[in-house]
Structure formats: structure tokens, C-alpha cells
C-alpha positions as CSV (number, residue, x, y, z in Angstrom):
1,X,75.3,99.0,78.1
2,X,74.0,101.9,76.0
3,X,73.7,105.4,77.5
4,X,70.3,107.1,78.0
5,X,70.1,110.9,78.1
6,X,67.2,110.6,80.5
7,X,69.0,108.5,83.1
8,X,72.5,109.3,84.4
9,X,74.5,106.6,86.2
10,X,77.3,106.3,88.8
11,X,76.8,109.6,90.5
12,X,75.9,109.0,94.2
13,X,77.1,106.6,96.9
14,X,74.0,105.9,99.1
15,X,74.2,104.9,102.8
16,X,71.4,102.5,103.7
17,X,70.2,101.7,107.2
18,X,69.5,98.2,108.5
19,X,68.8,96.9,112.0
20,X,71.3,94.1,111.5
21,X,74.1,94.7,109.0
22,X,75.3,91.1,109.0
23,X,71.8,89.9,108.2
24,X,71.5,92.5,105.4
25,X,74.8,91.4,103.9
26,X,73.6,87.8,103.7
27,X,70.2,88.8,102.3
28,X,71.6,91.3,99.7
29,X,74.2,88.7,98.6
30,X,71.7,85.9,98.2
31,X,68.8,87.8,96.8
32,X,70.2,90.7,94.8
33,X,73.6,89.3,94.0
34,X,75.6,92.0,95.8
35,X,79.3,91.3,96.8
36,X,80.8,92.5,100.0
37,X,83.9,94.7,99.7
38,X,84.6,95.4,103.4
39,X,82.9,95.6,106.8
40,X,83.8,97.5,110.0
41,X,82.9,97.8,113.7
42,X,84.3,97.4,117.2
43,X,86.1,94.0,117.8
44,X,83.6,91.5,119.3
45,X,80.7,93.8,118.7
46,X,78.0,93.9,116.0
47,X,79.0,95.1,112.5
48,X,78.6,98.9,112.3
49,X,78.7,99.2,108.5
50,X,79.8,97.6,105.3
51,X,80.4,98.4,101.6
52,X,78.9,96.2,98.9
53,X,78.8,96.4,95.2
54,X,76.8,95.1,92.2
55,X,78.1,95.8,88.8
56,X,79.4,99.4,88.9
57,X,77.1,100.3,91.8
58,X,78.4,100.6,95.4
59,X,76.3,101.1,98.5
60,X,77.2,101.6,102.2
61,X,75.2,99.6,104.8
62,X,74.8,101.4,108.2
63,X,73.5,99.9,111.5
64,X,70.3,101.6,112.7
65,X,70.7,103.7,115.8
66,X,69.4,106.9,117.3
67,X,68.0,109.1,114.6
68,X,68.2,106.4,112.0
69,X,65.4,103.9,111.1
70,X,64.4,101.7,108.2
71,X,61.3,102.1,106.0
72,X,59.9,99.0,107.7
73,X,60.3,100.6,111.1
74,X,58.9,103.9,110.0
75,X,56.0,102.4,108.1
76,X,56.8,104.4,104.9
77,X,59.7,104.8,102.5
78,X,61.9,107.8,102.1
79,X,63.9,107.0,98.9
80,X,64.2,104.6,96.0
81,X,67.6,103.1,95.0
82,X,68.4,102.4,91.3
83,X,71.1,99.9,90.2
84,X,71.9,99.6,86.5
85,X,72.6,96.1,85.2
86,X,73.4,94.4,81.9
87,X,71.8,91.0,82.5
88,X,68.5,92.4,84.0
89,X,66.3,89.4,83.1
90,X,68.5,86.9,84.8
91,X,68.7,89.2,87.9
92,X,64.9,89.5,88.0
93,X,64.5,85.7,88.0
94,X,67.2,85.2,90.7
95,X,65.6,87.9,93.0
96,X,62.1,86.5,92.5
97,X,63.2,82.9,93.1
98,X,65.1,84.0,96.3
99,X,61.9,85.4,97.7
100,X,62.2,89.1,97.2
101,X,59.0,91.0,97.3
102,X,58.5,92.2,93.6
103,X,56.7,95.5,93.5
104,X,56.8,96.0,89.7
105,X,57.4,93.3,87.1
106,X,59.8,93.7,84.3
107,X,58.6,96.4,81.9
108,X,59.9,99.2,79.7
109,X,59.3,102.8,80.8
110,X,58.3,105.8,78.7
111,X,61.8,107.2,79.4
112,X,63.7,104.3,77.8
113,X,64.4,102.0,80.8
114,X,63.7,98.3,81.1
115,X,63.4,97.7,84.8
116,X,61.7,96.1,87.8
117,X,61.1,97.1,91.4
118,X,61.6,95.1,94.6
119,X,61.6,95.6,98.3
120,X,64.3,94.3,100.6
121,X,64.2,92.8,104.1
122,X,64.2,96.2,105.7
123,X,61.6,97.7,103.4
124,X,64.0,99.7,101.2
125,X,62.7,100.2,97.6
126,X,65.0,99.1,94.8
127,X,64.8,99.6,91.1
128,X,67.0,97.4,88.9
129,X,67.3,98.8,85.4
130,X,68.9,98.6,82.0
131,X,69.0,101.3,79.4
132,X,66.8,100.1,76.5
133,X,66.7,103.2,74.4
134,X,68.4,106.6,74.3
135,X,65.5,109.0,74.9
136,X,65.7,112.8,75.3
137,X,63.8,114.0,78.3
138,X,61.5,116.2,76.2
139,X,60.5,113.2,74.1
140,X,58.5,111.7,77.0
141,X,57.1,115.0,78.4
142,X,59.8,116.3,80.7
143,X,60.6,120.0,80.8
144,X,64.4,120.5,80.2
145,X,65.9,123.4,82.1
146,X,69.4,123.0,80.9
147,X,71.8,120.5,79.3
148,X,72.9,117.6,81.4
149,X,76.6,117.4,82.3
150,X,78.6,114.9,80.3
151,X,81.6,113.1,81.7
152,X,84.4,112.8,79.2
153,X,85.0,109.3,78.1
154,X,87.7,107.7,75.9
155,X,86.8,104.5,74.0
156,X,89.4,103.0,71.6
157,X,88.3,102.1,68.1
158,X,90.2,99.0,67.0
159,X,91.0,98.5,63.3
160,X,90.6,94.8,62.4
161,X,90.8,92.6,59.4
162,X,87.4,91.0,59.5
163,X,84.9,92.7,61.7
164,X,82.5,89.8,62.0
165,X,85.4,87.5,63.2
166,X,86.6,90.1,65.6
167,X,83.2,90.5,67.2
168,X,83.0,86.7,67.7
169,X,86.5,86.6,69.2
170,X,85.9,89.4,71.7
171,X,82.6,87.8,72.7
172,X,84.4,84.5,73.3
173,X,87.6,85.9,74.8
174,X,86.3,88.7,77.1
175,X,82.5,88.0,77.3
176,X,81.9,91.2,75.3
177,X,78.4,92.2,74.2
178,X,77.5,94.1,71.1
179,X,75.9,97.4,71.9
180,X,75.3,98.6,68.4
181,X,76.3,97.9,64.8
182,X,76.1,100.1,61.7
183,X,73.8,98.6,59.1
184,X,74.6,98.7,55.4
185,X,77.7,99.9,53.6
186,X,79.6,96.6,53.6
187,X,82.2,97.4,56.3
188,X,81.7,96.3,59.9
189,X,81.6,99.1,62.5
190,X,80.3,98.2,65.9
191,X,80.3,99.2,69.6
192,X,81.0,96.6,72.2
193,X,81.1,96.4,76.0
194,X,83.1,94.2,78.4
195,X,80.9,94.4,81.4
196,X,80.6,98.2,81.1
197,X,84.0,98.9,79.6
198,X,83.2,100.2,76.1
199,X,85.2,100.0,72.9
200,X,84.6,100.1,69.2
201,X,85.9,98.2,66.2
202,X,85.8,98.7,62.5
203,X,87.1,96.9,59.4
204,X,90.5,98.3,58.5
205,X,90.2,100.8,55.6
206,X,93.6,101.8,54.2
207,X,91.9,104.4,52.0
208,X,90.9,106.2,55.1
209,X,94.2,105.7,56.9
210,X,93.4,102.7,59.1
211,X,95.1,99.4,59.2
212,X,95.1,96.7,61.9
213,X,98.3,95.9,63.8
214,X,98.5,92.5,62.1
215,X,98.7,94.1,58.6
216,X,100.9,97.0,59.7
217,X,103.4,94.8,61.5
218,X,103.3,96.7,64.8
219,X,100.9,98.4,67.2
220,X,101.0,101.9,68.7
221,X,98.5,101.3,71.4
222,X,98.3,98.9,74.3
223,X,94.8,98.2,75.7
224,X,94.5,97.8,79.5
225,X,91.7,95.6,80.7
226,X,91.1,95.6,84.4
227,X,89.1,92.6,85.8
228,X,88.6,90.7,89.0
229,X,90.4,87.5,87.9
230,X,93.1,88.2,85.4
231,X,94.3,84.6,85.3
232,X,90.8,83.3,84.3
233,X,90.3,86.1,81.7
234,X,93.7,85.6,80.1
235,X,93.1,81.8,80.0
236,X,89.7,82.5,78.3
237,X,91.4,84.8,75.7
238,X,94.0,82.2,75.0
239,X,91.4,79.5,74.5
240,X,89.6,81.8,72.0
241,X,92.7,82.2,69.9
242,X,94.9,84.9,71.4
243,X,98.6,84.4,71.8
244,X,100.3,84.9,75.2
245,X,102.8,87.7,75.3
246,X,103.5,87.5,79.1
247,X,102.0,85.4,81.9
248,X,99.9,86.8,84.7
249,X,102.3,87.6,87.5
250,X,102.5,90.2,90.3
251,X,104.3,93.5,89.5
252,X,105.6,96.0,92.1
253,X,106.0,99.7,91.2
254,X,107.4,102.8,92.6
255,X,105.2,105.7,91.5
256,X,104.5,109.3,92.2
257,X,101.1,111.0,92.0
258,X,97.8,111.2,94.0
259,X,96.9,107.5,93.3
260,X,100.1,105.6,92.7
261,X,99.8,101.9,92.1
262,X,102.1,99.8,94.4
263,X,101.2,96.3,93.2
264,X,99.3,94.8,90.3
265,X,98.6,91.4,89.0
266,X,98.9,91.5,85.2
267,X,99.6,89.5,82.0
268,X,99.3,90.3,78.3
269,X,98.1,88.7,75.1
270,X,98.0,89.5,71.4
271,X,94.6,89.0,69.9
272,X,94.2,87.4,66.4
273,X,94.1,90.9,64.9
274,X,97.4,92.1,66.3
275,X,96.1,94.2,69.2
276,X,97.9,93.9,72.5
277,X,95.7,93.5,75.6
278,X,97.2,93.9,79.2
279,X,94.9,92.0,81.5
280,X,95.3,93.0,85.1
281,X,94.0,93.8,88.6
282,X,95.3,96.5,91.0
283,X,96.2,94.8,94.3
284,X,97.5,97.9,96.2
285,X,97.4,101.6,95.8
């Protein structure tokens, strides 16, 4: 997914009110594709709340009570929730087929978003969006008061022998999508994303000091890829041409620090260009 200077992401965890949390969990799962993380409440009683996620977006569901009501109960809305997705068109079709009330069809906004709007069972207004263009706020008429904060990010750039072949491998092995690609010049330079985890690749260029691990005979970097199902992802990578370095097994650790990892499910592969990928999932912190 590209970034858009007019629209930041992953900044707020909203708490949304529903009369019946269990019903909301079922509806949001079926219609919008959310996945339940956890739920809570008194034993034997109704569910008090739950956390659900879709892509990188998390929401908290809260049971309506004194001082809390839904838009449907109030007769008007008080907020709109935006979720950023990569496969927006498929999500739109699923929501429409499941019976969601579509308030705005798919369209591209002046500020660079492709999006649609829908209403859920309790009257909450949702926008589902994908960055289509990187647009400065002043380009579409906004008045900029100050620079937007930028979260530091690190994205590895992998030197490969054969950029076109590498792109096809990462698409087949990790379901990567191409975000951008430099045109002209002969050498391949591209940005890719594995469901939001971005990395770059470029044809190795010894004249500029870069060689791939396969040509150098060793690697100095291991790439950690965290996924929901390491076994399935590692199997997919092997089927696409990677070589297994270690099978996916459970590892236990003794660590210090504010967020130590106690258990992890992890394996590793060497891709056709010599890069080592550790494919894992944190089981316990």
C-alpha cells in the first residue's frame, strides 16, 4: 500500500457501541470481514466487549449501557470510521453481497483515496479506503498549518540478480504486491508490500557496491517476516523455489526488556537470490 500525505493511518483505537456485542461480532465478521481477537464479560452473562481487527485496523466493541447509545438509537451519527485495505474492490463486493447498506459507491476522492462508505447494523458509518495517489493537502485546497508527523520506518532493499524474476518469486512465495517500479534505465528497482510490510529490491550493481548474497557467497542480514500461519507461508515459499534452512517449530526464549518474547513459532528459508527469510509468529510475550 502506498502512503498518502493527506491521510495518515494506524493512529487511533476506536471503541464502538452496540446493543448486542455477540450479534455485532457475527455481523462484522460476515459483512466486513473482521476477525475476532478476544471478548470479555461476566461468566454466564452477555458479552461486555470485544476486540476485532481487519488488516492493520483494530476496533473495540462495547455493549450499550447508561450514557452510551448507537447512531441508530440516537437517530444521527457522531463519527465515521475509516479502515485502510489493499484489496478494496473485493471487500466492496463482499460487503454489498452480504447486505450492507452502501452509502457511497467506490470512487476516487480529490485527496487521493479510492473508497466507499457503508452503514453497519447499529447505524455506524464506515469508510473503507485504499491510497490511490500521494497527494499533498494543499494540492486539493486544504490549508496546511504545519508539517505532519512522520513515523520512522525501516524497509530493507534487497540486492538481487534478476529483478524481474525476484518480483515474480516474491509475489508467488509471499503474496507480495508491487507498489511502484522505476521506469527506464535498464536496472530493476521496485517497492513491494507483503500485506502492509514494505521492502524494496534492486538489481545488484557491483559498480555501486551492491551484490546479492548468492553472488557474494554469504548474507549479512536476516529478514524476519511475521505472519498468522508460518507453516503455510513457508510451504508456499518452498513451492515457489526457496530452499528450507530450518523447519517451522516452536522456540522458547528467556529475554529481558519491556516486551520480551517467551514463545515463537518460526522456520527459515533461503530464497533463490540468497536472502535468508525467518518466517514466524509470536505465540507469547
